[in-house]
C-alpha positions in Angstrom: 118.5 77.9 98.6 119.9 77.9 102.0 120.1 81.3 104.0 123.5 82.5 104.9 124.5 84.8 107.5 124.6 87.9 105.6 120.3 87.3 105.7 119.9 87.2 109.3 119.0 90.1 111.3 120.1 92.3 108.3 116.7 93.7 107.6 116.5 97.3 105.9 115.3 99.8 108.5 114.5 103.6 108.7 117.9 103.8 109.6 119.9 102.2 106.5 117.1 102.4 103.9 114.9 105.0 102.5 113.1 105.0 99.4 114.7 106.9 96.3 113.1 110.6 95.2 114.2 113.2 93.0 112.9 115.6 95.8 115.6 115.4 97.8 118.2 116.9 95.4 116.3 120.3 95.8 116.5 120.1 99.5 120.2 119.0 99.4 121.0 122.1 97.5 118.7 124.6 99.4 120.8 123.1 102.7 124.6 123.4 101.4 124.0 126.4 98.6 120.5 128.3 100.3 122.2 131.8 98.3 123.4 130.5 95.2 120.9 131.5 92.2 118.8 128.5 91.3 116.7 130.1 88.7 116.7 132.9 86.1 114.1 134.4 84.7 114.2 137.9 82.8 114.9 140.0 86.1 114.3 137.4 88.3 116.9 136.1 90.6 115.4 133.2 93.2 118.0 131.3 95.2 117.7 128.0 96.7 116.2 128.9 99.6 113.1 130.5 98.0 113.3 128.0 95.3 112.8 125.4 97.9 109.9 127.4 99.8 108.2 128.3 96.9 107.8 124.8 96.1 106.9 124.2 99.5 104.2 126.9 99.4 102.8 125.1 96.0 102.7 121.9 97.8 100.5 123.3 100.8 98.5 125.4 98.2 97.4 121.7 96.5 96.9 119.9 100.1 94.9 122.8 101.0 92.2 122.0 98.1 92.3 118.0 98.8 95.5 116.8 96.6 96.9 114.2 97.7 98.6 110.8 96.7 97.4 109.6 93.8 95.5 112.4 92.3 96.6 113.8 88.9 97.6 117.2 88.4 98.0 118.5 85.3 100.6 121.7 84.0 100.1 123.7 80.8 103.4 126.1 81.4 106.1 127.0 79.2 110.0 126.6 80.4 109.4 129.3 83.8 109.7 129.1 87.1 106.2 128.2 87.9 107.2 125.1 86.0 110.1 124.3 87.8 108.4 124.6 90.9 105.7 122.4 89.9 108.2 119.4 89.6 108.9 119.6 93.0 105.4 121.0 94.8 103.1 118.9 92.8 105.2 115.5 94.1 105.7 116.9 97.8 102.1 116.2 98.0 102.2 112.6 97.0 100.2 113.7 93.5 101.4 113.0 89.9 102.7 115.4 87.9 101.1 115.6 84.1 102.8 118.1 81.7 100.9 118.4 79.0 102.6 119.0 75.3 101.7 123.1 74.9 101.6 122.9 70.9 98.9 120.3 71.4 95.1 121.0 70.2 92.4 120.8 72.0 90.7 117.7 71.4 94.2 116.5 72.1 94.2 118.1 75.6 90.7 117.0 76.7 91.3 113.7 75.9 94.7 113.4 78.2 92.8 115.3 80.7 90.0 112.6 80.6 92.4 110.0 80.2 94.0 110.9 83.7 91.3 112.0 85.7 93.3 115.6 86.1 91.8 117.0 89.4 93.7 120.6 88.9 95.3 122.2 86.0 97.5 125.2 86.0 97.8 126.9 83.0 100.0 129.5 81.7 97.8 132.8 79.6 99.6 131.8 76.2 97.7 128.9 75.9 94.6 129.6 77.6 92.5 129.5 74.6 93.1 126.3 73.4 92.7 125.1 77.2 89.2 126.6 77.2 88.1 124.5 74.6 89.3 121.6 75.5 87.4 122.1 79.5 84.3 122.1 77.3 85.4 118.9 74.9 86.3 117.2 78.5 84.3 115.1 80.6 86.9 115.6 83.5 86.3 119.1 85.6 89.9 120.2 87.0 90.4 123.3 89.2 91.6 125.7 87.2 94.5 128.4 88.0 96.0 131.1 85.9 99.8 131.8 85.8 100.8 135.1 84.6 103.9 134.6 83.9 105.2 138.5 85.0 107.9 138.5 82.2 105.9 137.8 79.8 107.1 141.3 77.2 104.7 143.5 75.3 106.3 142.5 72.2 105.8 138.7 72.5 105.1 136.6 69.6 102.3 135.1 71.4 99.9 137.2 72.7 98.2 136.5 76.7 95.0 135.1 76.6 92.2 135.5 78.7 91.9 134.1 82.1 90.1 131.5 82.5 90.7 129.9 86.0 89.3 130.2 89.7 92.5 131.2 91.2 95.7 133.5 90.3 99.2 131.1 90.4 101.4 133.5 92.1 98.3 134.7 94.9 97.5 131.7 95.5 101.2 130.0 96.1 102.2 133.3 97.9 99.6 133.1 100.3 100.5 129.5 101.6 102.3 128.5 104.5 106.4 128.3 103.8 106.8 125.2 105.5 105.8 121.8 104.2 106.4 118.2 105.8 106.4 116.6 102.2 104.8 113.1 101.8 107.9 110.4 101.6 106.9 108.0 98.5 105.2 105.0 100.5 107.9 102.8 98.0 110.1 104.4 95.3 107.9 102.6 93.0 105.1 105.1 93.8 104.4 106.9 91.0 105.8 110.7 89.9 105.2 112.2 86.7 103.1 111.1 83.8 104.0 111.9 80.4 101.8 111.1 77.1 103.2 110.0 74.1 103.2 111.4 70.4 100.1 109.3 69.5 100.7 109.4 66.2 98.3 106.8 65.7 95.5 106.2 67.7 95.4 107.7 71.4 98.1 108.6 73.0 100.0 106.4 75.7 100.6 107.7 78.7 103.8 106.8 80.0 104.1 106.3 84.1 107.4 107.6 86.2 108.2 106.6 89.5 110.4 108.3 91.9 113.6 105.4 92.2 113.9 106.7 88.2 113.6 110.2 88.7 116.4 110.1 91.5 118.8 107.8 89.7 118.8 110.0 86.8 119.5 113.2 88.6 122.8 111.4 88.8 122.9 109.9 85.9 122.1 113.2 83.8 125.3 114.8 85.7 127.9 111.8 84.6 126.3 111.5 80.8 126.7 115.6 80.6 129.9 116.1 82.0 128.9 118.9 85.1 130.3 120.3 87.5 129.5 122.3 90.5 127.1 124.8 89.7 126.4 124.5 86.0 124.2 126.8 84.1 121.6 125.1 82.5 119.8 126.8 79.4 116.0 125.1 79.0 116.1 125.4 75.1 114.4 121.7 76.0 110.5 121.7 76.7 110.2 120.8 80.1 106.6 118.5 78.7 108.6 116.6 77.3 109.9 113.8 79.3 110.2 116.0 82.0 112.5 117.9 80.3 114.9 114.6 80.5 114.5 115.1 84.1 116.7 118.3 84.3 114.6 120.0 86.1 115.6 117.6 89.3 118.8 116.6 88.2 120.6 120.4 88.1 119.5 120.0 92.2 122.5 117.2 92.5 125.1 119.9 92.0 123.8 123.2 92.6 123.2 124.3 89.2 121.0 127.5 87.8 118.1 127.0 85.9 117.9 129.8 82.9 114.8 129.7 81.8 113.4 130.6 78.2 109.9 130.7 77.2 110.7 130.4 73.0 113.6 129.3 71.5 114.8 132.0 69.4 118.6 132.0 68.0 119.4 135.5 69.6 117.9 134.8 73.3 119.7 131.8 73.4 123.4 133.3 72.3 122.3 136.0 74.9 121.8 133.9 77.4 124.9 132.4 76.7 127.0 135.4 76.7 125.3 137.1 79.8 124.9 134.0 82.0 127.5 131.7 81.2 125.6 129.0 80.4 127.4 125.8 80.4 124.8 123.3 78.7 121.5 122.7 77.0 119.5 120.3 75.3 117.5 120.2 72.3 116.7 118.4 69.3 118.9 118.9 65.8 116.2 121.6 64.9 117.5 123.7 67.9 121.2 123.4 66.6 120.2 124.1 63.2 118.5 127.4 64.9 122.0 128.3 66.4 123.2 127.5 63.4 121.5 129.9 60.9 122.6 133.0 62.7 125.3 135.2 60.6 128.6 134.8 62.2 128.7 139.3 62.9 125.4 138.4 64.8 126.6 136.1 67.0 127.7 137.7 70.7 131.3 136.4 71.4 131.8 133.9 74.3 135.2 131.9 75.5 134.2 128.9 76.9 132.6 125.8 75.6 129.2 125.3 75.4 127.8 121.6 76.0 125.3 120.4 73.9 123.3 117.5 74.5 120.9 116.3 71.3 118.3 113.2 70.7 116.1 112.3 68.2 117.7 111.6 64.8 121.8 111.1 64.6 123.1 114.9 63.6 124.2 115.2 60.4 127.8 114.8 60.3 128.0 118.8 58.6 125.9 120.1 61.4 128.4 118.5 64.0 131.2 120.1 62.3 129.4 123.9 62.4 128.5 123.0 65.9 132.1 122.8 66.7 133.5 125.6 65.0 131.0 127.7 66.8 131.8 127.0 70.3 129.6 123.9 71.1 130.6 120.7 72.2 127.7 118.2 70.8 127.1 115.2 73.6 124.6 112.7 71.5 122.0 110.7 73.3 119.1 108.6 72.6 116.0 107.3 74.6 112.2 107.6 74.3 109.6 108.7 76.6 109.3 105.4 78.1 112.9 106.0 79.0 112.7 109.1 81.2 114.3 110.6 78.2 117.9 110.2 77.5 119.2 106.4 78.1 122.0 105.8 75.7 125.2 108.4 75.6 127.6 108.4 72.6 130.6 108.6 75.8 133.7 109.9 73.9 137.5 108.3 74.0 140.0 110.6 74.0 141.8 108.8 71.3 138.9 109.5 68.8 139.9 113.2 69.6 142.8 112.5 67.4 140.9 111.4 64.1 140.3 113.1 61.0 137.0 115.2 61.7 135.0 112.9 59.0 135.9 110.1 61.5 135.5 112.0 64.5 131.6 113.0 63.0 131.1 109.7 62.5 131.3 108.3 65.8 130.1 111.1 66.8 126.7 110.4 64.9 126.7 106.8 66.9 123.9 106.5 69.8 127.0 105.0 71.9 126.4 102.9 75.3 123.8 102.1 78.1 123.3 105.2 80.7 125.3 105.3 84.3 121.7 104.1 85.2 120.2 101.4 82.8 121.1 97.8 83.5 120.9 96.4 80.3 121.2 97.7 76.3 120.9 95.2 73.3 120.4 94.9 69.7 118.1 91.6 69.4 116.1 89.8 67.0 112.3 90.1 68.4 111.2 87.1 67.4 113.7 84.7 69.2 114.9 87.4 71.6 118.2 86.3 71.0 121.1 89.4 70.1 122.2 90.1 66.9 125.8 89.8 66.1 127.8 92.9 67.3 129.8 93.4 63.9 127.8 96.6 62.9 125.7 95.4 60.2 123.6 93.0 61.4 120.3 95.4 62.2 117.7 94.1 65.7 115.4 95.7 67.3 116.7 98.2 70.4 115.8 97.0 73.9 116.0 98.4 77.4 116.4 96.8 80.8 116.7 98.4 84.0 115.7 100.9 86.8 114.9 104.1 83.9 112.5 102.4 82.4 108.6 103.8 82.7 106.4 101.5 85.1 103.9 101.0 82.6 100.9 102.9 80.1 98.4 104.0 82.5 95.0 102.4 82.0 96.7 100.2 79.4 97.6 96.6 80.3 97.6 95.2 76.7 100.2 98.0 75.2 102.3 97.5 78.7 102.4 93.8 78.4 103.3 94.1 74.6 106.3 96.9 75.2 107.5 94.4 78.4 107.8 90.9 76.4 109.8 89.0 76.9 111.6 90.5 80.0 112.9 93.7 78.0 111.7 96.9 77.2 111.2 96.9 73.1 111.9 100.4 71.6 110.7 99.9 68.2 113.7 101.1 67.0 116.4 99.3 64.7 119.6 99.5 65.1 123.1 97.5 64.8 125.4 97.3 67.5 129.1 97.6 66.8 132.4 95.2 67.8 133.0 98.1 70.4 129.7 98.1 72.3 128.5 101.3 71.2 124.9 101.4 69.4 123.7 103.0 66.3 120.5 103.6 65.0 119.3 102.2 61.8 115.3 103.5 61.6 112.0 103.1 63.5 110.8 99.6 62.6 108.1 101.5 60.2 110.6 104.0 58.7 112.4 101.1 57.0 112.3 101.1 53.6 112.3 97.9 51.6 112.9 98.1 47.5 113.0 95.6 45.8 113.9 93.2 48.4 116.6 95.3 49.7 116.3 97.3 53.2 117.3 101.2 52.5 117.7 103.0 56.5 115.9 106.6 55.9 118.7 107.4 58.1 121.3 107.1 56.0 119.5 109.0 53.1 119.0 111.6 55.3 122.2 111.5 56.2 123.5 112.3 52.7 121.1 115.3 52.3 122.3 117.2 55.3 125.6 117.3 53.2 125.0 119.2 50.6 125.0 122.7 52.1 122.0 123.9 50.2 119.7 121.9 52.0 118.2 122.9 56.3 115.8 120.3 56.5 115.3 116.5 54.9 113.1 113.2 56.0 112.9 110.5 53.7 110.0 107.5 53.7 108.6 105.5 51.4 106.7 105.9 48.4 104.3 102.9 46.7 106.1 101.8 43.9 104.4 99.2 41.3 107.5 97.5 40.3 110.0 98.1 43.7 107.4 98.1 46.1 108.6 100.9 47.9 111.1 103.4 47.2 112.3 106.3 49.2 110.8 110.1 49.1 112.3 112.5 50.4 111.0 116.0 51.6 113.7 119.0 51.3 113.2 122.5 52.8 116.3 124.5 51.3 118.2 127.0 53.3 117.2 130.7 52.5 118.6 131.8 49.1 119.6 128.4 47.5 117.8 126.9 44.6 117.4 123.5 43.9 115.5 120.8 41.4 114.5 117.5 42.2 117.4 116.3 39.6 119.7 117.9 41.5 119.4 116.6 44.4 118.9 113.1 43.3 122.3 113.6 41.5 124.5 114.8 45.2 122.9 111.4 46.2 124.5 109.6 43.8 127.7 110.7 44.4 127.0 109.3 48.4 125.3 106.5 48.1 124.3 102.9 46.1 122.4 104.0 43.2 119.0 102.0 44.9 119.2 103.7 48.0 119.0 107.4 46.2 115.9 109.5 46.6 113.0 108.4 42.9 111.6 111.5 44.4 112.0 115.1 45.8 109.2 117.3 47.5 110.3 120.7 48.2 108.3 121.6 51.1 108.4 122.9 54.6 108.9 119.9 57.1 106.5 119.7 59.5 107.9 119.1 63.1 106.2 118.5 66.9 107.5 121.1 69.8 110.2 119.3 70.6 112.0 119.6 67.0 111.2 115.6 65.4 110.4 115.7 62.3 106.6 114.4 61.5 107.3 111.3 59.2 103.8 110.0 59.8 102.8 112.9 58.1 105.1 112.6 55.1 104.3 109.2 54.9 100.4 109.9 54.5 101.5 112.5 51.7 103.9 110.2 50.0 100.8 107.5 49.7 98.6 110.1 48.1 101.6 110.5 45.7 100.5 107.1 44.3 102.9 104.6 43.0 
């Protein structure tokens, strides 16, 4: 290939090329909006000027202890100012931020500390008990810093644990110098953060993000969420989950306000919406259920519409309708830990607003089109790596390609190679592509129920269950069957004041589904969920297997 004039003496240089990094978002916000409130936490009001200063002080404190490029800094924190500071102060040093799921047991925490070779651990006193147990199990010996949340109420649902560290976070940070020349990424491919998958089978995998992807997610989240200048964002999504879908860095793009929330409780969320004018929040469908299960006379009045970004399973039509009635506009997203959180958005079209409610909610339940920062999204045959027909019926595996796909799995080249087979990231999710280019998830590959040779989507059956007014939560998995191979087994959690029998539930489904798709078994129970509200189907699959054929 011949060289063109556009390739001669036009090389990148520091004046025209700088590595992308999400740290620039906070720096810009502090420059332009220094006095605007960046963080609200109880009585605390922190300006953007002070947010940047605190992050720099954290970076100085870490550097004084020898933390530098390539080191892992772990945090076990709730949605507090310290967590937001960690998202900026840690990568300022070149170190990698490792956010630990606050619902994990000691053994799982110990595994992550060892696998990541953690050098320093900041721990909220709410979790000091389980972390102390983990440190006894771990080979890693990180420096431990206690975080004592000043806004921790006396009547907190979870008591503070003992101090287990050698330093107090606020005293340690406050004593550091307020100015810090951050370490520029040597390359925007430099590692930024580490997030572990749920690990439902075997040990979890460590997903590594880079600066470029998180920086681009900042712009993409603003577009996908419809954020204008100075949005007010309520932290109902755990920041340890995919780094809060990258929203800790996103809000700096538009000078937004972070409203911290330690525990997801309906009253606290409604109070924040009314008191602070919350415009945006994120969460799994269980958060929507929490909001909707409050009697109307106990909900404070607010006149503005609140944008609610939700991912995980497709929201049932009844939930979408209820959210609209309560003043929330639901934006349906889809993604994975490996895609920095949301990578697909249900881009709403104006003409759909004129449709009947049932037609509108059906379109709302689709996952949608690729995120602004994603280069390609496809539904493919994983064996041939060819696109399946975009007919809304042919099922294939959902695959991603672009700059918001992870670097790979830490210390697991075999898993990385398999995940990137054929030059695409394999999600493990099964879906269809509609003729208009909108993706719809049908199931995880391991959740499809094959009964008598017919594929049954557990999501389709769950959607039918949710249409019953007495059902609060539902999950469907395969139960072994001597005749059919597998049959649908429904786990159902009832709303307070409702009573249903197995026959009632099956009869309800027969009015909405083909008979072979209806549950053959119904188990009434409290459905196990992760800390981010996702139903733990692996536990339900185990339980269904114990029921026998």
